[in-house]
N, C-alpha and C positions, 0 to 999 in steps of 0.2 A: 504494500500500500504506500502511496506517495503523498507527501504533505509539504506545504510551504511553511517554513519556520521564520518568524520575525526575529531578527537579531540586531542589537544595537552596539555590540561590543562590550556590553555590561555583563555582570556576573549572572543575573537571573536568566536572561535569554540564552546565555551560553550553557548554563546548567540544564535548562529545559531542552535545548537542542541535543546536548550530549545524552541526556536520559532517553530521549526518543530514538536517537541513533542506536543506542545499545539494545533497544527493543526491536531493532530490525526494520524500522520505518525508513523508507527512501525519502531523503530530504533535499529540498532546494531552499537556500537562504535568501531572505529578502531584507534589504536595508533601505530606509528612506532617509534622504539627506536633507537636513534642515539647518538654517543659519542660527537657530536658537539652541542648538545642542550644547550642553555644559561641558562635554568632553573636549571641545575645541573652541574656546572663547575668541580666538584670534582670527578665525576664518569661517567661511561658509561650508567647509568640508564636513562638518558635523562628526558623526561617529563612524564614518566610512573606514578610517584606519583600523579601529578596533574590530569592526565587523569583518573587514577583509582578513584580519589575522585569525579570527575565530573560524571563518570559513576555510581558510588555508590549513589551519591546524587540524581541522576535522575532515579535510579533503572533500569539501562540499562545494557545489556550484553556488555562486553569489550573484543575485540580481540587485543592482543599486539604482534607485530611482530618486532623482532630484525633485523634491516637492516644495522647494523654496518659494516659488511664486504663488503656489496654492496656499501655503501656510500664511504668507503675507496677507492675502485676501481674507483668510479666516481671522487672523489677529485683528484686522481692522473692523470686522463685523461678524463675530462668532454667532452662529445660529443658536447655540445652546449656552451661551454666556461664558464669563470668566470664572476662574477660581479665586483664590485669595489675592492674587496679583493680576498679571496680564495673561495668565495661562488659560487658553481655551481648550482644556484637556479633552472634553467630550468630542468636540469638533475635530480635534487633531487625531484622536484615536479612530474616529469614523473614517477619516481620510486614509489612515494607515491600513485599516481593514479593507477599504475599497481597493487600494493598490494590491493588497494580498489576494483579494478575490479575483482581480484581473490576472494576477500571476498564477493562481490556482487553475484558472480556466486555460491559460496559455500553456502551462506545463503539464496539464492532464493530471493534476493533483486532486485529492478527494477531501482534504480538510486543512485546517490552519493550526499552527502551534504558536503560542506566545509564552513569554517568561513571566507573565503577570502573576502576582501573589495577592490573594484575597485580603483586602484591608490594608495593604501596604501603602498605597497612595490614596489620599483622602477624597479625591474627586473621581478619578476614572476607574478605581479598583474596588469600589463598593459593589456588593452583590447586585443591587438594582441596576447600577450603571453598566456593569459588565453585560447584563442581559439586554439593556436598552441599546447599547452600542451595537451588539450583534444584530438586533432586530432592524436597526436603521440601515444596515448594509445587506440584509437578507442572508445572514449567516447563522441564524439561530441553531444551536446544537452542533455547529461545525467548527467551533473554536475550542481547541483543547489546551488547557492550562496545566501542564504536568506537575508543576510544583504545588498546586492547590487542588488538584482534581478530586481528592477524596473528601474535601469539605464543600464540594460543589455537586450539583446534580450531574448524573452521567450524561455524557455527550453521545452523539450518534456514533462516532468511531468506537466508543466503549460499548455501547449497546449492540452494535453489529459485530463485535469481536475483532475489529481491526487492530485494536491495541488492548492489552490486558490491564483492566482497571486496578487490579491488586498490585501491580508494579509501579503505580503512580503514587504521588506524595500528598501530604495533608498539611502543608505549611500555611500558616494563617497569621496575619498581623504584620507589624512593622519591624519586628526583630530580625536580625540577620544571622543568628548563630547557626540555624539549620542549613542555610545556604553555604556558610563557611565550612561547616562539617562536610557537606556534600562535595564542595570544591576540593577539599583535602582527599576525600575518597577517590575522586576522579583524577587526582594529580594536577588540578588546575591551580597554578600559582601566580599566573601573570594575566590579569584582566585589566586592559587599559582604562576602562571606565567603571570602577567598582561601584559607584553610587548612582550612576546614570543621572537622569534629570534634564531640566530644561531651563534656559536663562529666563524664560517668561515667568518662572516661579520665584525669581530672585527680586527682592524688594527694590534694590538700588537700580537694577537694569529696568525694571517695570516703571519706575518713576521717570527715568529718562525717556522711555518709550511713550508714556502718557504725554510728556511734554512735547515730544515730536509730533504726536497725533493732534495735539491741541493747536499747534501753530502752523500746520500746513500738511500738504501731501508729502509722501516719502516713499523711497524704494529700498531695494536690497543694499545698495551702497550706503545708505544712511544707517541701516541696521549694523553694518560692520563698524561704523564709526562709534556707535553707542557702546561698543565693547571695550573701548580703551579711553584713557585719559580722565581728567576732571572736567566736568561739563558745567558751563555757566550760561544762564539765560539772561542776555543783556537787555533785550526788549522783545516785542512780539515778532519782530522780523529778523532778529540777529542772535547768534549764540557764539560762544567761544569754547574750544576744547583745548585743554592744556596737558601736554605730555607729562607723565609721572617719572619717567626715566629715559635713558638713552635709547633703549629699544622702542619705546612708545614714540619718542620724538621721530625716529626713522619711519615707523609705521604710519604716523600721521601724514607724512608726505605722500603716501600711496593713495590717500583719500582726497587730495587737493583737486578742486575743480577750477575751471578757468577764472571764475569771478571771486574765488576765495581769497582771504587775506592770511598771510603768514607773519607771525610775530616771534622774534627770537632775540636773545641778548647778543651783544658784541662778542667777539671771539675771546676776549680776556676774562669773561665771566661764564661760569658754568650755570646752566639753567635750562628751562624747558623751551620746546618749540610749541607754539600755540596756533591753532587753526581757527580763523574767524569766518563764519558763514552767514550771509545775509546782507543787509544794507548797512554800511558803516559810514557815518558822518564823522566829523572831527571829534565830537564828544565820545563816540563809541571807540574810535581808534585810540584816543587817550586812555579810556577806561581799560581797553584790552592791553595796552602797554603797561599800565599799572598792575593789572592782574598777573601778567607774565613776569614782571619784575618782582612781585611778591614771592614768587616761587624760585627765584634765583638764589645762588649762594652769595650772601653779602660779604663775607670775609672781612668784616670791619669797615667796609666802604659805606659811604652815605647813599650811594645810588649807582645806577648804571645806564648805559645807552641801550635802548630797545630798537631793533630794526624792524620796519614794517614793509613787507613785499606784497605786491598785487600784480597778477599776470606776469610773474617773473621779473618785475621791475621794482627796485628799491624806491618806495614812495616817500619815506621819511625816516629820520633817525631821531628818536625822542629821548631826552634825559628824564629818568624817573627815579624817585626815591625808593628805598626798600621798605615798602609798607607791610604792615602785619596782614597775614592771610585772613584773619578773622574779620577784617574790614569788608571782605567780599562774600562772607558766608551766606548772606541773604540772597545772593545771586546763584549760589551753587544748586545744581539739580541733583 
């Protein structure tokens, strides 16, 4: 019997896949790529690295589907609402199962496997919601959750004898001890994304995303910028992102658009690169220079020169004092 197994590169989906493989089920792995995956804050590649490793280690075929654009539409207007932050967990899970259903049909598979554990996630892994999500996709009874199967009603594959229910597990709740014990039993010591999860559940990231949604339209490139730096809302049309270290200073430059502004200290002073996006008059340029200067290394000096570039041209060099960072806390997103 053949099944599609959803893998993220995290421990639970790895264990579920390994368990079913040991039961002799023919498996095809499916991974959906999202810019909000916690496994890779710095890019849109999501969990594909971890998923690829799992598939390779288990000698399984991997199908990877980029759902970034679809997820972005969902985040802007989720049909089933948000969780505690900006996480549209039900909509997201429906989308994943829709992709799994398509893969099931294309691959000639009979059911789907997930690493979900009953009660582990407060929104998408409650009993009612597990059943609700299946029904939305037309997969009722065809989603097997091997880690929690014995505390759930038997699925069609179990009833039909395709898989032995007695070999499945009864893990329930938010604890992780059972999973770690099973990982040791299987000899799984390296799982790239042990906790899994999504940036949309992160309060700080969600606050930045709400701000972005409040002040205008945005795309995937804007999402990437939210993952790095300190963010300041200067006014309704303008914001400033300040690098926190040398690596972020360099990464910020990858997000520069034609009309963006770049602020940085002169070569004699160590400090951040700042990216200004929006409409900048003289007042906002001065404010951006002040904020950038506040995060420079003073080294006992009274102030420093901040350089401002736009469209690759030095627009001005402004002398600023080393102000306290607390002065700008009300602008911090």
